[in-house]
Structures are given as C-alpha cells and as structure tokens.
N, C-alpha and C positions, 0 to 999 in steps of 0.2 A: 763429448756432448757437454754442454753446460746449460743448465736451466734453472730459473729461479721461479718457483711457484708461488704466487701471491694469493691468498685467502683474503677477500674482501666481504665475502657473504656475512650476513647477520645470523643470529643464533635463533631468531623468533620465527622462522618459518620451516615447513616440511622442505621447501626448496632449498632454503639456505643450508639445510642439513645434506641434501643430495649433493650441492655444490662443494662443502667441505669434504665429504666422502670422496667425491671425484677428484678433489686436489690431492687428498691423502694417498689415494691410489695411485696417482700420477707420480708422485714423490717415490712411493714405494717401487714403481715399475723402472724410474731412473736409477734409484739405489741398487736394485737387484742387478741391472745391467752394468753396474760399475761406472756410471756416469757422475759428474760434478753436479749435484743437484742441491739446492737451498729451499727451504720453506719459510715464507715470511707471512706474518699475520699483519694486517693493516686495515685501517678505517674500522667499521663495525666487526670486522673478522677478529679482531683483538679479542673480543669476547670468548672465540673459541677455545683459546688454550685453557682457560678455567673450565669450561664445560668438559672437553675432551680429556682433561686430567682426572677426572672423577671416574674412579674403578667401576661404578655401575653405568656409565654412559656407553651405548651400543657401539660406538667407534673408538672407545678408549683402546682396545687392543691394537687396531690400526694405527692409532696415534703413537703408542708406545713403539711400534714397529719402526716409525720414521722419525721419532722425536729427537734423535741425534742429527737430523738435517735442519732443525729448526735454527735459521740463521739470525733471526730477529723478529720482535713484536715491536710495532711502532710506538714509540716512547709516547709521542704526543697523542695519538690517537687511543692508547690505552688509559690515559688520564682523562681525555675528553668523554670516553665511554664508561668511565668509573671502575676500571678492573686494573689500574696500574698495580696496585698492592697485591692483589690476588695472582696476577701474572708473575710478580716477583716471587711470590710464596710457591708457585708451581716450579720455579727454577729456570724460565725461559728467558733468554736475553732482551733486555730492551735495546731498541737501537733508535738513533736519531741523528743521522749523519748529515741531513739538510733540513735545517729549520725544524729539528724535533721529529723528522720523518726519515725513512729508509732512503738512501740515494739510490733512485733507479737509473740515473745517468751513469753512477758508478759501476752498476751491475753490467750495463750495457758496454760501457768501456773496457770491462774485463771479459767480454764475449759471451756473456749469458743471453739466452734467449728468455724473456719474461713471459710468463703464461699466469693469466689471472682467472680466478673462480669466485 
C-alpha cells in the first residue's frame, strides 16, 4: 500500500492539534505495517514542523517516531507562513515540484493514495 499523508491544519487551534496528531498516528500505522508512506506538510501545516520539533511539545515523541517519513514541506507555503528558515533548521526537506508546491499529480501517478488532515 502507498499513502501520502498531508497536513494542512494550522497550529493555532486545539482542532488543528487534533488533526496533526491524527495525521502522525496514521503515518505511524502505515509505517509499522511496512507500507510505503510519506508525510507532507503543506499550507498552514508547514508551521507544524517547527512546533513538533520542540522537545517539550506534547506530540514531539510521536513526531520523532515518524520523522523519517517526512518527504517534504511545501517550499512556497513555508515562505508564505514565515517558517522557511526554521523548517530548514529542523532538517526537514523543502519541496517545490510544481510552482513551488509539492506535486500531488506526481504522487497520484506513482500510485499513492492522498489523505489530508
């Protein structure tokens, strides 16, 4: 099975925290099953990389467990939301396959199911 989990949720609400935790849990489930899974942060979701990288964040351990499945953070959106330098400092890869954004067409053409949170 091939899945691309995309985090679009913002960091500013409790609801957004619930969405990113659900995304991380989904990635963990696919990873533990041995599936081909990618985690992508896009839109306002690009801010989560910085937050989840903080050792005192309540979801830091879960993020660390799946960090090796982060295939990219939207280059354009990281800049637009003012976190591009911090994302780079966290070591997460910036991607901009299509006009500065991740290419979802490419993922679909490679057989990935795309799930958004």
